[in-house]
C-alpha positions in Angstrom: 172.7 27.7 110.6 169.0 28.1 109.5 169.5 26.9 105.9 168.3 23.4 104.9 169.3 21.7 101.7 166.4 20.4 99.5 166.5 17.7 96.9 166.3 19.0 93.3 163.1 18.1 91.5 163.7 15.6 88.7 161.9 15.9 85.3 160.3 12.6 84.1 160.2 13.8 80.5 160.1 17.0 78.4 159.1 17.9 74.9 159.7 20.9 72.8 156.7 21.8 70.6 158.3 24.9 69.1 155.5 27.3 70.2 154.3 28.9 73.3 151.5 27.0 75.0 148.3 29.0 75.5 146.6 26.4 77.7 147.2 22.8 78.8 144.3 20.3 79.7 144.1 16.6 80.5 141.4 14.1 79.8 140.6 10.4 79.4 139.6 8.9 76.1 140.0 11.9 73.9 138.3 11.2 70.5 140.5 9.9 67.8 140.7 11.7 64.4 139.1 8.7 62.6 136.2 8.5 65.0 137.2 5.3 66.7 138.0 4.9 70.4 140.8 7.0 71.7 142.5 4.1 73.6 143.1 2.0 70.5 144.4 4.9 68.4 146.6 6.1 71.2 148.1 2.7 71.6 148.9 2.5 67.9 150.5 5.9 67.8 152.4 5.6 71.1 154.5 3.1 69.4 155.5 0.9 72.4 155.5 3.5 75.1 152.9 1.6 77.1 153.8 -1.9 76.2 150.3 -2.9 74.8 147.0 -1.6 73.7 145.0 -2.9 76.7 147.3 -0.9 79.0 146.7 2.3 76.9 143.0 2.3 77.5 143.4 3.8 81.0 146.2 6.2 80.1 145.8 10.0 80.2 145.7 12.3 77.2 147.4 15.7 77.5 145.9 18.5 75.3 148.4 21.3 74.5 146.9 24.4 72.8 149.8 26.3 71.3 149.8 29.6 69.4 149.3 28.0 66.0 149.0 24.2 66.6 146.9 21.8 68.7 148.9 18.9 70.1 147.7 15.7 71.7 150.4 14.1 73.9 150.5 10.7 75.6 151.2 10.3 79.3 154.8 9.6 78.6 155.3 12.7 76.5 155.0 11.4 72.9 153.0 13.3 70.3 150.0 11.3 69.3 148.6 13.7 66.8 148.6 17.4 66.0 146.6 19.9 64.0 147.7 23.2 62.4 145.3 26.0 63.3 144.5 28.9 60.9 143.4 31.2 63.6 144.8 32.7 66.9 143.5 30.6 69.8 142.8 32.2 73.2 141.4 29.3 75.4 140.3 25.7 75.4 138.2 23.3 77.5 137.8 19.5 77.5 134.4 18.0 78.4 132.9 14.5 78.5 130.1 13.7 76.1 128.4 11.4 78.6 129.2 12.4 82.2 127.2 9.5 83.6 129.8 7.1 82.0 132.6 8.5 84.1 136.1 8.0 82.7 134.8 5.8 80.0 133.0 8.7 78.3 134.6 10.0 75.1 135.7 13.7 75.4 135.3 16.6 73.0 137.3 19.8 72.9 136.3 23.5 72.8 138.7 26.0 71.3 138.1 29.8 71.3 139.9 32.3 69.0 140.7 36.0 69.0 137.6 36.8 66.9 135.1 35.4 69.5 134.4 32.2 67.7 134.2 28.9 69.6 134.9 25.6 67.8 133.8 22.2 68.9 136.3 19.4 68.0 135.8 15.6 68.1 139.4 14.6 68.0 140.8 16.8 65.2 137.6 17.0 63.3 135.6 20.2 63.5 131.9 19.6 64.4 130.3 22.9 65.2 131.0 26.6 65.9 129.5 29.4 68.0 130.1 33.1 68.3 130.6 35.4 71.3 130.4 39.1 71.3 133.9 39.3 72.8 136.8 36.9 72.5 136.7 34.6 75.6 139.9 33.8 77.6 138.3 31.1 79.7 135.7 28.4 78.7 133.5 26.0 80.6 130.4 23.8 80.3 127.6 24.4 82.7 123.9 23.7 83.3 121.4 26.6 83.8 117.6 26.4 84.2 117.5 22.7 83.6 119.3 23.0 80.3 122.6 21.3 80.0 125.5 21.8 77.6 125.6 25.6 77.8 129.0 27.1 76.8 130.1 29.8 79.3 132.8 32.2 78.1 134.6 34.9 80.1 136.3 37.7 78.2 139.3 39.7 79.4 137.0 42.7 79.9 134.9 40.8 82.4 132.1 40.2 80.0 130.4 36.8 80.7 128.5 35.1 77.8 126.5 31.9 77.5 125.9 30.1 74.2 123.7 27.2 73.3 124.6 25.1 70.3 121.8 22.5 70.0 118.1 22.3 70.2 116.0 20.0 72.4 113.8 17.5 70.4 110.1 18.1 70.7 108.5 16.0 73.5 104.9 15.9 72.1 104.8 15.4 68.4 101.5 16.2 66.8 100.5 13.5 64.3 98.5 14.0 61.2 94.9 12.9 60.8 94.5 10.5 57.9 90.7 11.1 57.8 90.9 14.9 57.5 89.5 16.4 54.3 91.6 18.9 52.4 90.3 22.5 52.1 91.4 23.4 48.6 90.0 26.9 48.8 92.0 27.6 51.9 95.1 26.2 50.1 94.5 28.5 47.1 94.2 31.5 49.4 97.4 30.7 51.2 99.1 30.0 47.8 98.0 33.5 46.5 99.1 35.1 49.7 102.5 33.5 49.6 102.9 34.5 45.9 102.2 38.1 46.8 104.8 38.1 49.5 107.4 36.6 47.2 106.5 39.1 44.5 106.9 42.0 46.9 110.2 40.7 48.2 111.7 40.2 44.7 110.3 43.4 43.1 112.8 46.0 42.0 110.7 48.9 43.3 110.4 48.7 47.0 107.6 50.4 48.9 108.5 53.7 50.6 109.1 53.3 54.4 106.6 54.7 56.8 109.0 55.9 59.4 110.6 58.9 57.6 111.8 62.4 58.5 109.6 65.1 57.0 110.8 68.6 56.2 108.5 71.6 55.7 109.7 75.1 55.1 107.9 78.4 55.7 109.4 81.1 53.5 108.1 84.7 54.2 107.4 86.9 51.3 108.9 90.0 53.0 112.5 90.5 54.1 113.6 91.0 57.7 113.1 94.6 58.9 116.2 96.7 58.9 119.6 96.1 57.4 121.8 93.7 59.3 124.8 95.3 60.9 128.3 94.1 60.0 129.2 92.8 63.5 130.0 89.2 64.4 131.1 86.3 62.3 128.2 86.6 59.8 128.8 90.3 59.5 132.4 89.8 58.6 131.4 87.4 55.8 128.9 89.9 54.4 131.4 92.7 54.6 133.8 90.6 52.5 131.2 90.0 49.9 130.3 93.7 49.8 133.9 94.8 49.6 134.5 92.5 46.6 131.8 94.2 44.6 132.5 97.7 45.9 129.4 97.4 48.1 127.3 99.8 50.1 128.6 100.0 53.6 128.6 96.3 54.5 124.8 96.0 55.0 122.8 93.2 53.5 119.3 92.1 52.8 118.3 89.2 55.1 115.5 86.7 55.1 114.7 84.3 58.0 112.8 81.2 57.0 111.6 78.5 59.4 112.3 74.8 58.8 109.9 72.3 60.5 111.4 68.8 61.0 109.3 65.9 62.2 109.6 62.1 62.4 106.6 59.9 61.5 108.0 56.7 63.1 108.1 55.4 66.6 110.9 56.0 69.0 113.6 58.7 68.9 116.1 59.6 66.2 119.5 60.8 67.4 121.9 63.3 65.7 119.8 64.3 62.7 122.1 66.4 60.4 120.4 69.3 58.7 122.2 71.0 55.7 121.3 74.1 53.8 122.5 74.8 50.2 121.7 78.3 49.0 122.3 79.6 45.5 124.9 82.3 44.9 125.0 85.2 45.8 122.8 84.2 48.7 124.7 83.2 51.8 123.5 81.2 54.8 124.9 82.3 58.1 124.9 78.7 59.4 124.5 76.0 56.7 124.6 73.0 59.0 122.6 72.0 62.1 122.4 69.0 64.4 119.1 67.9 66.0 120.3 65.9 69.1 117.0 64.0 69.5 113.9 63.9 67.2 110.9 62.2 68.8 108.6 60.2 66.6 104.9 61.0 66.4 105.3 64.3 68.2 102.6 66.8 67.6 105.1 69.7 67.7 107.9 69.5 65.2 111.4 70.8 65.7 111.6 74.4 64.4 114.9 75.7 63.0 115.2 79.3 62.0 117.6 79.8 59.0 118.8 83.3 58.1 119.8 84.0 54.5 121.5 87.2 53.3 122.4 88.9 50.1 125.1 91.6 50.1 124.1 95.0 48.9 126.8 95.3 46.2 129.0 92.7 44.7 128.1 89.1 44.0 127.0 87.5 40.7 123.9 86.9 38.7 121.9 84.2 40.5 121.9 80.9 38.5 119.1 79.5 40.6 116.4 80.8 42.9 115.7 77.7 45.0 117.3 76.7 48.3 117.7 73.0 49.2 117.3 71.7 52.8 118.5 68.1 53.4 118.2 66.0 56.5 120.6 63.0 56.9 119.9 60.5 59.7 120.3 56.8 60.7 117.4 54.6 61.7 117.4 52.5 64.8 118.2 49.5 62.6 121.4 51.2 61.3 120.0 52.1 57.8 121.2 55.6 56.5 118.5 57.7 55.0 118.0 61.3 53.8 115.1 63.7 53.1 115.2 66.8 51.0 113.0 69.8 50.4 113.4 72.6 47.9 111.7 75.9 48.1 111.8 79.1 46.0 113.2 82.3 47.5 111.3 85.6 47.0 112.5 87.9 44.3 113.0 90.7 46.8 116.0 88.8 48.2 117.8 89.1 44.8 116.6 92.4 43.3 115.6 95.9 44.2 113.4 98.3 42.3 115.4 101.3 41.0 114.8 104.2 38.7 114.0 103.0 35.1 116.8 102.8 32.6 116.4 102.8 28.8 119.8 101.8 27.4 120.2 98.1 26.9 122.0 95.8 24.5 119.9 92.7 24.9 116.1 92.7 24.5 113.4 90.0 24.7 109.7 90.5 23.7 106.8 88.4 24.9 103.3 88.4 23.4 100.2 87.5 25.3 96.5 87.2 24.4 95.3 89.4 27.3 95.5 93.0 28.2 98.4 93.4 30.5 98.0 94.3 34.2 99.9 97.0 36.1 103.5 96.0 36.8 103.3 97.5 40.3 100.5 95.1 41.1 102.4 92.1 39.7 105.6 92.9 41.7 103.9 94.6 44.7 106.0 93.0 47.4 109.3 93.9 45.6 108.2 97.5 45.1 107.1 98.0 48.7 110.4 96.5 50.1 112.7 98.6 47.9 113.8 102.1 49.0 111.8 104.5 46.9 110.3 101.7 45.0 106.8 103.3 44.7 108.3 106.4 43.2 110.5 104.5 40.7 107.6 102.4 39.6 105.0 105.1 39.5 104.6 105.0 35.8 102.9 101.6 36.0 104.2 100.3 32.6 107.9 100.5 33.3 109.8 98.9 36.1 113.6 98.3 36.6 115.1 95.7 38.8 118.7 95.8 40.0 120.7 92.8 41.2 123.3 93.1 44.0 126.0 93.1 41.4 124.6 96.3 40.0 123.1 94.8 36.7 119.7 96.3 35.7 116.8 94.5 34.1 113.9 96.6 32.8 110.3 95.5 32.0 108.3 97.7 29.5 104.7 96.8 28.9 102.7 98.0 25.9 99.5 99.9 26.9 97.5 98.9 23.8 98.5 95.3 23.4 99.6 92.4 25.7 103.3 92.8 24.9 106.2 92.8 27.4 109.7 93.8 26.6 112.6 92.8 28.9 115.9 94.5 28.3 119.3 94.5 30.0 123.0 95.1 29.4 123.7 91.5 30.0 122.0 88.5 28.4 122.1 86.1 31.4 120.6 88.7 33.8 117.2 88.6 32.1 116.3 85.0 33.0 115.2 85.4 36.6 113.0 88.4 35.9 111.6 86.6 32.8 110.8 83.5 34.9 109.1 85.6 37.6 107.1 87.5 35.0 105.8 84.3 33.3 104.9 82.7 36.6 103.1 85.8 37.9 101.2 86.4 34.7 99.9 82.8 34.8 98.9 83.1 38.4 97.2 86.4 37.7 95.1 85.3 34.7 94.5 81.8 35.9 92.8 83.2 39.0 90.3 85.1 36.8 87.1 83.4 35.6 87.5 83.0 31.9 84.4 83.1 29.8 83.2 80.1 27.8 84.2 81.7 24.5 87.6 83.0 25.8 90.7 81.0 25.0 93.1 80.1 27.7 95.9 82.5 28.6 99.0 82.0 26.6 102.5 83.5 26.5 104.6 83.2 23.3 108.0 84.3 22.1 107.9 85.0 18.4 111.4 86.3 17.8 114.4 84.3 16.7 116.3 82.6 19.5 119.3 84.6 20.6 121.7 81.7 20.1 124.7 83.9 19.2 124.5 85.7 22.6 124.3 82.3 24.3 127.2 80.9 22.3 129.3 83.9 23.2 129.0 83.1 26.9 129.8 79.5 26.1 133.0 80.6 24.3 134.0 82.8 27.2 133.5 79.9 29.7 135.6 77.5 27.6 138.4 80.1 27.2 138.6 80.6 30.9 138.6 76.8 31.4 141.5 76.4 29.0 143.4 79.3 30.7 142.8 77.6 34.1 144.1 74.3 32.8 147.2 76.0 31.4 148.0 77.7 34.7 147.5 74.4 36.5 149.9 72.7 34.1 152.5 75.4 34.6 152.1 75.3 38.4 152.6 71.5 38.4 155.7 71.9 36.2 157.2 74.4 38.5 156.5 72.3 41.6 158.1 69.3 39.9 161.2 71.4 39.1 161.3 72.6 42.7 161.3 69.1 44.1 164.0 68.0 41.6 166.3 70.9 42.6 165.7 70.1 46.3 166.8 66.5 45.8 170.0 67.5 44.1 170.8 70.0 46.8 170.2 67.4 49.5 172.6 65.0 47.7 175.3 67.8 47.6 174.9 68.5 51.3 175.1 64.8 52.2 178.2 64.2 50.1 181.3 63.7 52.3 183.5 65.5 49.8 182.2 69.1 49.4 181.5 70.1 45.8 180.4 73.4 44.4 176.6 74.0 44.3 176.7 75.1 40.7 174.1 77.8 41.3 171.5 75.3 42.4 170.6 77.5 45.4 169.9 80.4 43.0 167.8 78.2 40.8 165.9 76.9 43.8 165.1 80.5 44.9 164.0 81.5 41.4 161.7 78.5 41.1 160.2 79.3 44.5 159.3 82.8 43.3 157.8 81.4 40.1 155.7 79.0 42.2 154.4 81.9 44.2 153.5 83.9 41.1 151.8 80.9 39.5 149.8 80.3 42.7 148.6 83.9 42.8 147.7 83.8 39.1 145.8 80.5 39.9 143.8 82.1 42.6 142.8 85.0 40.2 141.8 82.6 37.3 139.9 80.4 39.8 137.8 83.4 40.8 137.3 84.3 37.1 136.2 80.7 36.4 133.7 80.7 39.2 132.2 83.9 37.8 132.1 82.3 34.3 130.4 79.3 35.7 127.6 81.4 37.3 127.2 83.4 34.1 126.9 80.3 32.0 124.4 78.6 34.3 122.2 81.7 34.2 122.6 81.9 30.4 121.5 78.2 30.1 118.4 79.0 32.3 117.6 81.9 29.9 117.9 79.9 26.7 116.0 77.0 28.1 113.1 79.3 29.1 113.1 81.0 25.6 113.1 77.6 23.9 110.1 76.5 26.0 108.2 79.7 25.1 109.2 79.7 21.5 108.0 76.2 20.7 105.1 76.1 23.1 106.7 73.3 25.1 104.9 71.8 28.1 106.4 71.2 31.5 107.2 67.5 30.7 109.1 68.4 27.6 110.9 71.3 29.4 112.1 68.8 32.1 113.5 66.5 29.4 115.3 69.3 27.7 116.8 70.4 31.1 118.1 66.9 31.6 120.1 67.1 28.3 121.1 70.7 28.5 121.6 71.1 32.3 121.7 74.5 33.9 124.2 73.2 36.4 127.8 74.0 35.5 130.6 72.0 37.2 134.1 71.7 35.8 137.1 69.6 36.4 140.6 69.7 34.9 139.8 67.0 32.3 136.0 67.6 31.6 133.5 70.3 32.0 130.0 71.5 31.0 130.9 71.6 27.3 132.0 68.0 27.0 129.0 66.7 29.0 126.5 68.8 27.1 127.9 67.9 23.7 127.7 64.2 24.6 124.1 64.4 25.9 122.9 66.6 23.0 124.4 64.1 20.6 122.4 61.3 22.3 119.3 63.5 22.1 119.7 64.0 18.4 120.1 60.2 17.9 117.1 59.2 20.1 114.1 61.6 20.8 114.9 64.1 18.0 116.2 61.6 15.4 115.2 61.9 11.8 113.0 59.2 10.3 115.2 56.4 8.9 118.4 58.1 10.1 120.6 58.3 13.1 119.3 55.0 14.4 115.9 56.3 15.5 116.8 55.9 19.2 116.6 52.1 19.0 120.0 50.8 19.8 122.9 52.0 21.9 124.4 55.3 20.9 127.7 55.2 22.8 130.5 52.8 22.7 131.6 53.6 26.2 134.6 55.7 25.0 135.8 58.5 27.3 134.9 62.1 26.5 137.6 64.0 24.6 138.3 67.5 26.0 137.1 70.2 23.7 139.4 73.0 22.4 136.6 74.9 20.6 132.8 75.0 20.7 132.0 74.7 17.0 130.7 71.1 17.3 128.7 71.9 20.4 127.2 75.0 18.7 126.2 73.0 15.7 124.5 70.3 17.8 122.5 72.8 19.9 121.4 74.6 16.7 120.3 71.3 15.2 118.2 70.6 18.3 116.5 74.0 17.9 115.9 73.3 14.2 114.3 70.0 14.8 112.1 71.4 17.6 111.0 74.1 15.1 110.0 71.5 12.6 107.6 69.9 15.1 109.9 67.6 17.0 108.7 66.4 20.4 110.7 65.5 23.5 107.8 63.5 25.1 106.6 61.3 22.3 106.9 57.7 23.2 108.3 58.4 26.6 106.8 58.8 30.0 
């Protein structure tokens, strides 16, 4: 009633290839692996399935593209040949090489993989390959614009791509003229031009690009008017700094500088990252900025106001007085680049003029060959921006500066001779005032018109170098480093003990037969309290180490400046010395400033400051590539620095024979 019986479909043949078939295609005369006609090879490999080779010439080839293998089957279901694939196929397509020949045309095979590559096979031999942006899931051969043999690929995202493997031969071939005379001068010019291009491309020093980001900074000499209140996120940060030093009510001195960013190339740069690195104790309210779009060739640059602040109270002695602005960007071609700009901050941001003080334990005396000017004129902008600065500096020959940390530095000038004395209770605090005094004296006297018989202005330091004061700061820094390493070792030991006790407790809890804990819980609790104590001590010693690093960096600045003045060293020699005795202090658990400086000073003594006929004279290598050994005392470092000063005093030069 309504149901009809149908005959079951019978299977002529079946074959298990052991893999899932990705795609199945049929063709006539598929190319044989050895390059001969497919009909003959198929007949040989079919092994009697068709009865003879002449009958196989008209038989169909079945192409089965599996997950890892390419199979070629006969019409009767026998495997003619197979090829193991080393990629993951996604699609295939069979096409005749000569469509005008019909079924007699040999056929080639296209196979696409998961990476977007398309391979062309003649039989099982790979002939050529192409690349699509996205892996195609369907392939075909088409003709567009009068050009045949174009490979069309369709991706699973709907992206359609067309690839062309070959090139058309030229229709009109330009032949040479046998009677044409050779122009040897033109050939020489072309040869020289090509040599220049090759030389530029193989040169180690590449030319600077034209399309770059330029940074220009405008730093005002006067601070922002009024004290910044302690509201908002920036105010909270300043209050924290003021409270650490027992500061004055949370107010801070602020300075707003303007950064001009421009792009010299064409087009637009996107997402230009601007970073600001300010020296301690100066803080930047926002140290990173993002310029969404920077137009090239614009007359008006992008202006970014950056506010710097120094807490009134607390902080440390500044180890540097420059701020670094860096711009990181990516060109349109994907090349990462960066641009940097360093500017000096005004002295008024670090110091304030206070009432003169006379008691000091560290003193430095400078001699000049000119009558000294009034100190109020040299430091006019600092005096005018300090509360009561005019009254404090009314004497004219004495002026005292005070850092935010409360340390004072006093300058006393001789009325009858060009002599300046700088004194302070701390050795490292003198360096910034000394640097500013030397710079301002040179600016003041260089601006005057010197007579023909008058010698150039000169500043000298005739006293012995205060190396013992400097070495004392180095000893303190190394002692804090060793203490920090000891605390880190104890903390790691307690943490290892805590994990071991935890594992034993977990094993006891997982045991099916309950056993006594044997006071493991009490031991775990005690270890936990020890870890908390060590962590608190680690935080305290880390703050002490940071302060010792700033102190040492300022002391290095001080001793380098005194060495330059003591031995009348030019700027080139001073830069070389700063490269070997760096005023940048960075420490790790294994190595620190002492190890790096000792190694660099040792190289300096064996190269630029080597004795004649000794220490190798700087000719060969001076290091065997061995790792630096952590120092436990500074006696070796002190000796090396003292030897450097002795050889400089004997007339050694850091710029002889070097650029």
